[in-house]
C-alpha positions in Angstrom: 0.1 0.0 0.2 0.7 3.7 -0.5 1.1 6.2 1.7 0.9 10.2 1.2 4.7 11.1 2.0 6.5 13.4 -0.5 9.8 11.5 -0.7 13.3 12.9 -0.7 13.1 12.1 -4.1 10.9 15.2 -4.8 13.9 17.1 -4.2 15.1 15.6 -7.3 12.1 16.7 -9.2 10.4 13.6 -8.9 6.2 13.5 -8.3 6.0 9.6 -7.7 5.4 8.3 -4.5 7.4 5.2 -3.0 5.5 2.2 -2.5 5.5 1.0 1.3 5.3 -1.6 3.4 2.7 -1.5 5.8 5.1 -2.8 8.5 6.5 1.5 8.2 4.4 3.7 10.1 3.3 7.2 8.5 4.8 9.6 10.1 8.7 9.2 9.1 10.0 12.7 8.6 11.1 13.8 5.7 14.8 14.7 5.1 14.6 17.4 3.5 12.2 19.1 6.1 14.5 17.9 8.9 17.5 19.8 6.6 15.9 22.6 5.7 15.2 24.5 9.2 15.9 28.3 9.3 18.8 29.1 11.4 17.6 30.1 14.9 14.6 27.8 14.8 13.9 25.7 17.8 13.0 22.5 16.5 13.7 19.0 18.0 16.7 17.3 17.1 14.6 14.1 16.1 10.8 13.9 15.0 10.1 10.1 15.3 11.6 6.6 16.6 13.0 6.0 13.4 15.3 9.1 12.8 16.3 7.7 16.5 16.8 4.4 15.5 19.3 5.0 12.6 21.0 7.5 15.0 21.3 4.6 17.9 19.7 7.3 20.4 18.2 4.8 22.5 17.5 6.7 25.4 15.6 9.2 23.2 13.5 6.2 21.6 12.7 4.9 25.3 11.3 8.8 26.2 9.4 8.9 23.1 7.4 5.9 24.4 7.1 7.4 27.7 4.7 9.6 26.2 3.3 7.7 23.3 2.1 4.0 22.9 3.4 2.0 20.1 0.7 2.1 17.3 2.0 -0.6 14.9 4.5 -3.1 14.4 7.7 -0.4 13.5 7.0 1.6 16.6 7.1 -2.0 18.6 10.4 -3.0 16.9 11.9 0.7 17.4 11.2 0.1 21.2 12.5 -3.3 21.3 15.4 -2.3 19.8 16.2 0.6 22.8 15.4 -1.6 25.2 17.8 -4.1 24.0 20.5 -1.9 23.4 20.2 0.1 27.0 21.6 -1.0 30.2 18.8 -0.5 32.0 16.5 -3.2 30.4 16.6 -7.0 30.6 16.4 -9.0 27.7 13.1 -10.4 28.8 11.5 -7.0 28.6 13.1 -6.4 25.2 11.7 -9.7 24.2 8.0 -8.7 24.7 7.8 -5.8 22.4 9.9 -8.2 19.6 7.0 -10.4 20.1 4.2 -8.1 19.4 5.8 -7.3 16.0 4.9 -10.9 15.0 1.2 -10.9 17.4 -0.1 -7.4 18.7 -1.1 -8.2 22.3 0.9 -11.3 22.4 3.3 -10.9 25.4 2.4 -8.1 28.1 4.7 -8.7 30.8 8.1 -9.5 31.4 8.5 -13.2 32.8 9.7 -16.6 30.7 6.0 -18.0 31.6 4.5 -15.0 30.0 6.8 -15.6 26.6 5.9 -19.1 26.5 2.2 -18.3 26.8 2.8 -16.0 23.8 4.9 -18.6 21.7 2.2 -21.3 21.9 -0.2 -18.5 20.5 2.2 -18.0 17.2 2.5 -21.4 15.5 5.7 -22.5 14.3 7.1 -21.6 11.0 4.3 -18.9 10.6 5.8 -15.3 10.6 7.0 -14.5 7.0 7.2 -11.1 7.1 10.3 -9.4 6.8 9.7 -7.4 10.4 8.1 -10.5 12.1 10.9 -12.5 11.2 13.9 -10.0 12.0 11.9 -9.2 14.9 12.2 -12.8 16.3 15.8 -13.4 15.4 16.4 -10.1 17.4 14.3 -11.2 20.5 16.5 -14.6 20.8 19.6 -12.5 20.5 18.3 -10.0 23.4 18.0 -12.9 25.8 21.0 -14.9 25.4 22.3 -14.0 29.0 18.8 -14.8 30.5 17.0 -17.4 28.7 17.8 -21.2 27.6 19.0 -22.0 24.4 15.7 -24.1 24.2 13.7 -21.2 24.9 15.7 -19.1 22.1 15.4 -22.0 19.8 11.8 -21.7 20.4 11.3 -18.1 19.5 13.1 -18.9 16.3 11.0 -21.7 15.6 8.3 -19.4 14.8 9.8 -18.0 11.5 8.6 -18.8 8.4 11.8 -19.6 6.2 9.9 -20.2 2.7 11.7 -17.3 1.2 15.5 -18.6 2.0 16.5 -15.2 1.6 19.6 -14.2 3.9 17.5 -13.3 7.0 16.4 -16.6 6.7 20.0 -18.1 6.6 20.9 -16.3 9.8 17.7 -17.7 11.5 18.7 -21.0 10.6 22.0 -20.9 11.2 21.0 -19.9 14.7 18.9 -22.6 15.1 21.6 -25.3 14.0 23.9 -23.8 15.9 21.7 -23.9 19.1 20.4 -27.3 18.5 24.3 -28.6 17.9 25.3 -26.4 20.9 22.5 -28.5 23.2 23.3 -32.2 21.6 19.9 -32.4 19.9 21.5 -33.7 16.7 18.6 -35.9 15.7 16.5 -32.4 15.4 19.4 -30.6 14.1 19.4 -33.1 11.3 15.8 -33.1 10.9 15.8 -29.2 10.6 18.7 -29.3 8.4 16.9 -31.5 5.8 13.3 -29.8 6.2 15.1 -26.5 4.7 16.8 -27.3 1.9 15.7 -24.1 0.2 17.9 -22.2 2.7 21.5 -22.0 1.4 24.5 -20.5 1.5 28.2 -21.4 2.6 27.9 -20.9 6.3 24.1 -22.9 6.2 25.9 -25.8 4.2 28.6 -26.7 6.6 26.2 -26.4 9.7 23.8 -28.6 7.8 26.9 -30.9 7.4 28.0 -30.8 10.6 24.3 -31.9 11.9 24.1 -34.8 9.5 27.7 -35.9 10.7 26.9 -35.8 14.1 23.8 -37.8 13.5 25.9 -40.6 12.2 25.0 -39.8 8.1 28.4 -39.2 6.8 27.5 -39.1 3.2 24.9 -37.1 3.7 27.5 -34.8 5.6 30.1 -35.3 3.0 27.4 -33.6 0.3 27.2 -31.0 2.2 30.4 -30.1 3.3 31.7 -30.0 -0.3 28.7 -28.0 -1.0 29.8 -25.6 1.5 33.2 -25.5 0.1 32.2 -24.9 -3.7 30.7 -21.7 -2.8 33.8 -19.8 -2.6 33.6 -19.5 1.1 36.0 -17.0 3.1 39.6 -18.7 4.1 38.5 -19.1 8.1 35.4 -21.4 6.9 37.3 -23.5 4.3 39.5 -24.3 7.2 36.6 -25.3 9.1 35.1 -26.9 6.3 38.3 -28.8 5.9 38.7 -29.5 9.8 35.0 -30.9 9.8 35.4 -33.1 6.6 38.2 -34.6 8.8 36.2 -35.5 11.6 33.8 -37.2 9.0 36.3 -39.0 7.2 39.4 -39.1 9.4 41.7 -40.5 6.9 41.9 -37.5 4.9 43.2 -36.2 2.5 43.9 -40.3 1.6 40.1 -40.8 2.3 38.6 -41.0 -1.2 40.4 -43.2 -3.2 37.3 -44.8 -4.3 35.3 -42.0 -4.4 37.3 -40.0 -7.4 34.9 -37.6 -7.7 35.4 -36.1 -4.2 39.3 -36.8 -4.5 39.3 -34.1 -7.3 37.7 -31.6 -4.9 40.5 -31.9 -2.4 42.0 -28.9 -4.7 39.6 -26.8 -2.5 41.9 -27.1 0.3 44.8 -26.9 -1.1 46.3 -24.7 1.6 45.7 -27.1 4.2 46.7 -30.5 2.4 50.5 -31.3 2.2 52.0 -30.6 -1.3 53.4 -34.2 -1.4 49.9 -35.6 -1.2 49.4 -33.6 -4.6 52.5 -34.7 -6.0 51.7 -38.5 -4.9 48.6 -38.7 -7.1 47.5 -38.8 -10.8 44.6 -37.3 -10.1 46.3 -33.8 -9.6 48.9 -34.2 -12.4 49.3 -31.2 -14.8 47.2 -33.0 -17.6 44.5 -34.4 -15.5 43.9 -30.9 -13.5 44.1 -29.0 -16.8 41.7 -31.4 -18.6 39.4 -31.7 -15.6 39.4 -27.9 -14.4 36.0 -26.5 -14.1 34.5 -22.8 -12.6 34.6 -24.4 -8.9 37.8 -25.6 -9.4 40.1 -23.4 -11.6 41.2 -21.2 -9.3 42.3 -23.8 -6.8 43.9 -25.9 -9.7 46.1 -23.0 -10.7 47.2 -22.6 -6.6 48.4 -26.8 -6.8 50.0 -26.2 -10.3 52.4 -23.1 -8.7 52.6 -25.4 -5.2 53.8 -28.0 -7.7 56.3 -25.5 -9.5 54.4 -26.0 -12.6 54.2 -22.6 -13.8 53.9 -22.8 -17.4 51.3 -25.2 -16.9 49.3 -22.1 -15.2 49.4 -20.4 -18.3 48.0 -23.4 -20.4 45.2 -23.6 -17.7 44.4 -20.0 -18.4 44.2 -20.4 -21.6 41.7 -22.8 -21.3 39.4 -20.9 -18.7 40.0 -17.5 -20.5 36.3 -17.2 -20.5 35.6 -17.7 -16.7 38.8 -15.6 -15.8 38.1 -12.9 -17.9 35.0 -12.5 -16.1 36.4 -13.3 -12.4 39.8 -11.5 -12.2 39.5 -12.3 -8.2 41.2 -15.8 -9.7 43.5 -14.0 -11.3 44.6 -11.7 -8.0 45.1 -15.2 -6.5 47.2 -16.1 -9.0 49.5 -13.2 -9.3 50.2 -12.6 -5.8 51.2 -16.0 -5.6 53.4 -15.5 -8.4 55.0 -12.4 -6.9 55.3 -13.9 -3.7 57.5 -16.3 -5.7 59.2 -13.8 -8.1 57.9 -15.4 -11.2 57.7 -11.9 -12.8 58.2 -13.3 -16.1 55.2 -15.9 -15.8 53.3 -13.2 -14.0 53.7 -10.7 -17.2 52.5 -13.6 -19.7 49.6 -14.0 -17.4 48.6 -10.2 -17.5 49.7 -9.8 -21.3 47.3 -12.6 -22.1 44.5 -10.9 -19.2 45.2 -7.0 -20.1 41.3 -6.3 -20.2 40.9 -8.0 -16.6 43.1 -5.3 -14.9 40.4 -2.5 -15.4 37.9 -4.4 -13.3 40.0 -5.4 -10.2 41.9 -2.2 -9.3 43.8 -4.5 -6.3 44.5 -6.8 -9.8 46.2 -4.0 -11.6 48.0 -2.5 -8.5 49.9 -6.5 -8.4 50.6 -5.9 -11.6 52.5 -2.6 -11.0 54.2 -3.9 -8.0 55.4 -6.9 -10.5 56.9 -4.3 -12.9 58.3 -2.4 -10.2 60.0 -5.4 -8.6 61.2 -6.8 -12.0 63.6 -3.5 -12.5 61.7 -2.6 -15.7 61.4 1.2 -15.5 59.9 2.6 -18.4 57.2 -0.1 -18.1 56.3 0.5 -15.1 55.8 4.2 -15.1 53.6 3.8 -18.0 51.2 1.2 -16.7 51.3 3.6 -13.1 50.2 6.4 -15.3 47.5 3.9 -17.2 46.4 2.8 -13.4 45.9 6.6 -12.5 43.9 7.2 -15.6 41.3 4.9 -14.6 41.9 4.8 -10.7 42.4 8.7 -9.9 40.8 8.5 -6.4 43.5 5.9 -5.0 46.0 8.4 -3.1 48.1 6.5 -2.0 49.2 4.8 -5.5 49.6 9.0 -6.4 52.6 8.7 -4.0 54.2 6.0 -6.4 54.0 8.8 -9.0 55.0 11.7 -7.5 58.0 10.1 -5.8 58.7 8.5 -9.4 58.6 12.4 -10.9 60.5 14.1 -7.5 62.7 11.3 -5.5 61.6 10.6 -1.5 64.6 12.7 -0.3 62.6 15.6 1.9 65.6 18.0 1.6 66.5 17.6 -2.0 64.0 17.3 -5.3 65.4 15.0 -7.6 63.7 15.8 -10.9 62.5 13.4 -13.5 63.2 13.6 -17.1 61.4 15.7 -19.0 59.8 12.9 -21.3 58.4 11.2 -18.2 56.4 14.8 -17.0 55.1 15.0 -20.5 54.1 11.6 -20.8 52.1 11.7 -18.1 50.5 15.1 -18.9 49.2 13.8 -22.1 47.5 10.7 -20.1 46.3 12.0 -16.7 42.7 12.5 -16.5 40.8 16.0 -15.8 40.2 14.6 -12.6 40.4 16.2 -8.8 42.6 13.3 -8.3 45.2 14.5 -10.6 45.6 18.0 -8.8 48.7 16.7 -7.2 50.6 15.8 -10.4 49.5 19.3 -11.9 50.7 21.1 -9.2 54.3 19.4 -9.5 54.3 19.8 -13.1 53.9 23.6 -12.4 56.7 23.4 -10.4 58.5 21.6 -12.7 58.0 24.0 -15.4 58.9 27.1 -13.1 61.9 25.6 -13.1 62.7 24.7 -16.6 59.8 26.3 -18.9 58.6 29.7 -17.5 56.3 29.9 -20.8 54.7 26.5 -20.4 54.5 27.7 -16.5 52.2 30.6 -17.3 49.8 28.5 -19.5 49.3 25.9 -16.8 48.4 28.9 -14.2 46.0 30.2 -16.6 44.0 27.0 -17.2 45.0 24.8 -14.5 41.5 24.1 -13.5 40.9 22.5 -16.7 43.3 19.3 -15.8 42.2 19.3 -12.3 38.6 20.2 -11.7 37.7 19.8 -7.9 41.2 19.2 -6.5 42.7 20.1 -3.0 45.5 21.7 -5.3 43.0 24.7 -6.5 43.7 26.6 -3.6 47.5 26.6 -4.2 46.9 27.7 -7.6 44.7 30.3 -7.0 47.4 31.8 -4.0 49.7 31.6 -6.9 47.6 33.9 -9.5 46.4 36.0 -6.4 42.7 35.4 -7.4 41.4 36.5 -3.9 42.6 40.2 -5.5 41.6 40.1 -9.2 38.4 42.4 -9.8 38.4 41.4 -13.2 35.8 38.3 -13.3 32.9 40.6 -14.8 34.7 42.2 -17.7 36.4 38.6 -18.5 33.1 36.7 -18.2 32.6 38.2 -21.9 34.9 35.5 -22.8 33.2 32.8 -21.6 31.6 30.6 -24.4 31.8 26.8 -23.3 32.7 24.7 -20.5 36.5 25.3 -21.6 36.4 28.8 -21.2 34.3 28.6 -18.0 36.8 26.4 -16.5 39.9 29.2 -17.8 37.6 31.9 -15.9 37.6 29.4 -12.8 41.1 29.1 -12.9 41.7 32.6 -12.6 38.8 34.2 -10.1 37.4 30.6 -8.4 39.2 31.7 -5.5 37.7 35.0 -5.3 34.7 35.0 -3.1 33.3 38.4 -4.9 33.6 36.6 -8.0 31.9 33.5 -6.7 28.8 36.1 -5.7 28.8 36.9 -9.4 28.4 33.7 -10.4 25.3 33.0 -8.0 23.3 35.2 -10.4 24.4 33.5 -13.5 22.6 30.6 -14.8 24.9 27.7 -14.8 23.9 24.7 -16.6 25.4 25.0 -19.9 28.5 24.1 -17.9 27.3 21.4 -16.1 29.0 18.2 -17.0 26.6 16.4 -19.1 27.5 12.7 -17.8 26.8 14.2 -14.2 23.3 15.2 -15.7 22.5 12.2 -16.9 23.8 10.5 -13.4 21.2 12.9 -11.7 18.2 11.7 -14.3 19.3 8.1 -13.6 19.0 8.6 -9.7 15.5 9.6 -10.5 14.4 7.1 -12.7 12.9 3.8 -11.3 12.4 4.7 -8.1 10.0 2.0 -7.5 12.5 -0.9 -8.9 14.5 -1.4 -5.2 12.4 -3.9 -3.6 10.6 -2.3 -0.4 12.3 -4.9 2.3 15.9 -3.6 1.4 14.8 -0.1 1.6 13.1 -0.7 4.9 15.8 -2.7 6.4 17.9 0.6 6.0 15.3 2.9 6.9 15.5 0.7 10.4 19.0 1.2 10.7 19.7 -2.5 9.8 22.1 -1.5 6.7 24.4 -4.7 6.9 21.6 -6.9 6.6 20.4 -4.3 3.9 23.7 -4.6 2.1 23.3 -8.5 2.5 19.5 -8.5 0.7 21.1 -6.3 -2.0 23.8 -8.1 -2.8 21.5 -11.0 -3.0 19.3 -9.5 -5.3 21.7 -7.6 -7.8 25.4 -8.8 -7.4 26.5 -10.3 -10.6 23.3 -9.4 -12.2 23.5 -6.0 -13.2 26.7 -4.1 -14.7 28.7 -2.1 -12.3 27.0 1.3 -13.3 23.8 -0.1 -12.3 25.0 -1.7 -9.2 25.9 1.7 -7.7 22.9 3.3 -9.1 20.4 1.6 -7.3 22.9 1.4 -3.8 22.9 5.3 -4.1 18.9 4.9 -4.7 18.4 2.9 -1.7 20.7 5.4 0.6 18.3 8.4 -0.7 14.7 6.7 -0.1 16.0 5.1 3.0 17.6 8.7 4.2 20.7 6.8 4.7 23.2 9.2 4.3 26.3 7.4 4.5 25.3 5.4 1.7 24.0 7.7 -0.4 26.8 9.9 -0.3 29.3 7.2 -0.6 27.7 5.2 -3.5 26.7 8.8 -5.8 30.4 9.3 -5.4 31.7 6.0 -6.2 28.7 6.5 -9.2 30.4 9.3 -10.4 34.3 7.8 -10.1 33.0 5.0 -12.3 31.6 7.4 -14.7 34.6 9.5 -14.8 32.8 12.5 -13.3 35.0 15.0 -11.3 33.6 16.0 -7.9 33.3 19.5 -9.0 31.3 22.4 -7.3 31.8 24.6 -10.5 30.6 21.6 -12.4 28.0 19.3 -11.1 24.4 20.2 -11.1 23.3 21.5 -7.6 20.9 19.0 -7.0 23.7 16.1 -7.4 25.9 18.9 -4.8 22.7 18.7 -2.2 23.3 14.9 -2.5 27.1 14.3 -2.1 27.4 17.6 0.5 24.7 17.1 2.5 24.5 19.3 5.5 22.7 16.8 8.6 22.3 18.6 12.2 22.1 21.7 10.3 20.8 23.7 13.5 23.5 21.7 16.0 26.3 22.6 13.4 25.6 26.4 13.5 25.0 26.7 17.2 28.5 24.9 18.0 30.3 26.6 14.9 29.0 30.1 16.4 29.8 29.3 19.7 33.4 28.1 18.9 33.7 30.7 16.1 34.1 27.9 13.3 33.3 27.8 9.7 30.3 25.1 9.1 31.7 24.2 5.9 35.0 23.0 7.9 32.9 21.1 10.1 31.0 19.5 7.5 34.4 18.9 5.6 35.9 17.0 8.6 32.3 15.5 9.3 32.0 13.9 5.4 35.2 12.6 5.8 35.2 11.1 9.5 31.9 9.2 9.4 30.3 9.6 6.1 27.5 10.8 8.5 27.0 8.2 10.1 26.5 8.5 13.6 27.2 4.9 15.3 30.7 5.0 13.1 33.5 3.6 15.2 36.9 3.1 13.7 39.6 0.5 13.9 41.4 2.3 16.3 38.5 3.3 18.6 37.5 6.8 17.2 34.1 7.0 17.9 30.7 9.0 16.3 30.0 11.6 13.5 33.6 13.5 14.3 35.8 10.4 15.3 36.8 11.4 18.6 38.9 9.1 20.1 37.9 8.1 24.0 40.8 9.8 26.2 40.6 13.1 23.7 36.8 13.2 24.4 37.3 12.8 28.3 39.4 15.7 28.1 37.0 18.0 26.0 34.3 17.0 27.9 36.1 17.9 31.4 36.7 21.4 29.8 33.0 21.3 28.8 31.8 20.2 32.7 29.9 17.4 30.8 29.7 14.8 33.4 27.5 12.3 31.5 28.5 12.2 27.8 28.1 9.7 24.6 30.6 10.2 21.9 28.4 8.5 19.9 25.4 11.0 20.7 25.5 13.5 17.3 24.9 16.7 19.1 28.0 16.0 21.9 30.3 14.5 18.8 29.4 18.3 17.0 30.2 20.1 19.9 33.0 18.2 21.0 34.5 18.1 17.6 34.1 21.5 16.5 35.7 22.7 20.5 38.8 20.8 19.1 39.2 21.7 15.8 38.2 25.4 17.0 41.4 25.2 19.2 43.7 23.7 16.5 42.7 26.7 14.2 43.7 28.9 16.4 47.0 27.0 17.3 47.5 27.4 13.2 46.5 30.8 12.4 43.3 29.7 11.3 44.6 27.7 8.6 42.6 24.7 7.9 45.0 22.8 6.4 47.6 22.4 9.5 44.7 22.1 12.1 43.0 18.9 10.0 46.9 17.3 10.0 46.7 17.7 13.9 43.1 16.6 14.5 44.0 13.1 12.1 47.8 13.0 13.1 47.4 14.5 17.0 49.4 17.9 17.4 52.3 16.2 19.1 53.2 14.4 16.0 52.3 17.1 13.9 55.0 19.8 16.1 57.6 16.8 15.4 56.6 16.6 11.5 57.3 20.3 11.1 60.3 20.8 12.9 61.4 17.7 10.8 60.2 18.5 7.0 58.8 22.5 6.9 61.0 24.6 4.9 58.5 26.9 4.4 56.7 24.9 1.6 53.6 23.4 2.8 53.0 21.1 -0.4 56.5 20.3 -0.3 55.9 19.6 3.4 52.8 17.7 3.0 54.8 15.2 0.4 57.0 14.2 3.2 54.6 13.7 6.5 55.6 10.2 7.0 51.8 9.2 7.8 49.9 8.7 4.6 46.5 8.7 6.3 47.3 12.0 7.7 48.9 13.3 4.4 45.7 12.2 2.7 43.1 13.2 5.6 44.6 16.7 5.1 44.0 16.8 0.8 40.6 15.3 1.1 39.2 17.2 4.0 40.0 20.5 2.8 38.8 19.4 -0.5 35.7 18.6 1.3 35.5 21.8 3.1 36.4 24.1 -0.2 33.6 22.4 -1.9 31.1 23.5 0.8 32.2 26.6 1.1 32.2 27.4 -2.9 28.4 25.3 -3.1 27.2 27.7 -0.4 28.6 30.7 -1.8 27.2 29.8 -5.7 24.4 28.2 -4.5 23.5 29.6 -0.6 21.5 28.3 1.9 18.9 26.7 -0.7 20.7 23.5 -0.6 20.6 23.5 3.2 
């Protein structure tokens, strides 16, 4: 059924309504309304429990339902999730609203007896709706410490697993785990047999384990090999092999009379001694090549290399040419082994044969770069490096290799490469933001060797690097901020080329940007960007409601699994990214919409440039969530909101619950010790770094401190924010010679180098967009 909400896509000019599941309430608040509040208006940070759910604001959800009773399934689910995640509530308290998702009014109290009475009212295998099944899975999860395993299995048994989707897989896996842990092996085998439609590598592994423990060895073997044939991750492949050894203890010598299984032992090549393969004719080069198939070919190649038959790997690659061409991951595994064993000649032949596959897999292509570099062919390596960056222009770390090749890596002396390398790169590097670093050092090279070309580059640099961090360096070089002839020179703007020439001269001038704000710039928009925007508006209803609902409910990992199951390998890369961006937009999940729209641009060769992207696309790429809060603390601590958003976009991509591997937390990714210090300064004894307002407040405060330390220079402050003020002090003392961009090349921590470039680029894009298109984009 459809509801009457205007969707976020109305921002993009679509009048169509999104078909919704009856599980979602009709009062979800508009992204548009949320972000268009005028400064100074007293508006609540969240307007309904679903915004709170996506942001992980459990306490606010509980307070919401102290005032209002749950009205439908989605309300009960939000309340249950908040109880599950809050310390002050028991798991059984959360179970009640979870079960009320399945059958309203089923469980009113918080005791196990009441839960069992409720479960007795719900027939086994009857809950088929997505939200009902999810609620059952979360209910057993919430009670791990309180309920017996049999009680948790009883909860899961209410789910109808007829769809066989990824949620059904999770539920069945948990049921089998519990039954096997309770040693109810006959029941586990019965369940495994009943749900043959629910399949996946780990699911088949558990079924195989259930059959083994039930004494059904032949059936166990079938299911374990089926799991192994699904290309499982390494940890699972190892578990499958050792489960097989329990089933067939004589492994790997167990299948002398079962050649079908014996041949498949290549799937466990990393766990079986090479002597086994050497001593068996089944694994001779001739037989492996003759009997190879899509399931075994990757492992067949690894066995051949383990046996030292490298030339036979090339023959195998010819036989499996079509399959390997469309599955470059297999080639990547081979290439890594060839590099490891220094078989550079074989690797080069392999890459020559599969030249087209490199562009499908950047990791594979980069392995080839490493192989060329290790083999010592300087010119081949350089040409391949430039070709790689032509397509993978946003790979900042590989740009390190290009710049090191061209200027050396001595922080005290620049060692300029021969002119032919500079000119070749100049002819090949794409007009992308990522090329800015090369263009800047090309300018420095011309400054030393060719003054005329230096001046020409200074006048037209923006065409070569639209949107780059280095635009500010060029604007500083040509005194853009001081030039007042922008209106006169506008008369020479005839097309996008002359427009970008105008931007090269005046883009850093705030008055010139105000001048642009009065112009219709649509004639200068990138045509591919306009097409992408049109495609984002198109086929909005094609995304299944279940996928959108999962993201809307904050279940984005499960949502991604559903999405991959639906689209992976079935649509082009462009369509895959387009639909993911649409999921983010329709579910109002910013970190998804921003990330995948950005990748959609990269896939299409479109630079993130505020001067040539349509404003609707800029709104998607550079949103301003929690605008009132950012403005409030920006004014309090005297930090430009564009700076705060520039940091936030890189730090968390606007995901409120983001936690990094190093432990940084929240929208502004504040480390716990830094947060403790900042909170004590702010007299905040009770604080939560995952709370958006707290994160914005403390992050703005900290960055304002750093700006004061570094003369309001965003670049220095961003390095300190990422790498720490102490490290920046050491790096500056060692590497700074008065030239900031020379210093930036030699900071020993790649993350901090690139963090400065990316966040400053973000900041400038927000700043420029605001001046051209104004508050209408907020």
